[in-house]
N, C-alpha and C positions, 0 to 999 in steps of 0.2 A: 426704834436701827433706821438710822438715814442711807441709802442708797442713792449716788449718783448715774444714772444711766444715758449712755452716749447713741448718737445716730446719727447716722449722715456721710460714715466714710465710705472711699471704693477709688475704681482706678478711674482716672482723666488722662486725657491730654494735655499736653501743652499747653497752655491759654488756656485753658478751661477753667471752670469753677464748680466749687462744691460747698456745700452748707453743712456744718455740722450743727450738732443740738446737743444738749446734756438739761437733764431734768432731775432734779431732787426730791425721790421721795419721802413720804413718811410722814411725820407728825410732832407738833410740839416744838419745834425747830426754828429758829431765825438764821438768816444768810447773811454773814459778812462780808464776804469778798467772793468772788468766782473768776476764773480764769482758765483758757488754755494753756496746754503745756505741749511740747512735742518730743520725741524720741526716736532720732535715727541708729542704724545698726553702729555699734561701735561708738557712738557718741552718746554723750552726757543730757540728759531731760533738759531744756530750756522754755525758759516763759515764751510763750507767742502773742496772748494778748491777754489782757484781763482786768477789771474792774477792781482796783484796790480799795482798802477800808475807808478812804474819804470819799470813794464815788467817782473818784477822777478815773481815767482808763490808762494801761499801757500798751504799746508795741513794742516789737522787736523791730529793731532798724530792718532786718531782712524782709520784713512784712508791711511796713509801712505804704499806704497807698494802696496797697493789694489786698487787704484781710480787715475786716471791720467784724468788731464783736459789740454784741446788742444784749437785753436781756429783757424778761416779761417777767416782773416781780410778781404778778399776779399768780404763774406758774411756774414760778421757784426755778426757773431756766434761762439759760444761757444759750446762745447762740454766734458762731464762727460764721460769716461769708468769705468764702475763698475766692478769689479771682487773680485771675491772670498767673496761675499756676504754674511754677517749674518744678523740674526733675528733683532740685535740690531742696523744695518743701517736702518729696515721700518722708514718712514718716507715720509713728503711731502717737497718736493725738489724746491728750489728756485731761479729761475735764477734773478740774481742781475745786475746792472751794472749801471757806471755811466757814464753820456752820457752830451755832451753840444751842446747845441743848440744857446743861447744866453748867456746861464750861466750854468756851471756844476750842474747836477741836478742828484739824485739818482733814478734809477726806479727798479721794480720787476714785474718777470712774476704772471701768476696766479699759478703756483705752478703742481706739478705733483704726485703723489702717486707712491711711491715704496716701495713696500710688501715682504719680504723675509720670507718663511716660514720654519722653523725647520723639 
């Protein structure tokens, strides 16, 4: 059984920074891709940043230059450094991963709330 466990959300003023962490727990698996998504109230879930299957990174236009995704393969972890936060970044942030045990499958974390006050 694989689980994605997130941490690092919270309340911050506009212009501030937060760092989100996500670790995959379990055994006998390999990670193909990891990413961060977010969902604001009344809006669809959207990709924020991710490592694609070919290892390249992808960012939403709205976060380019402010957010940085990184990973620690040895710890099966992915991180999202968020700088210059804006009120419109307020959302629940979800860790996402494509993980192979017997076959590739998509996994989601439980979500962590990020609130940016103006």
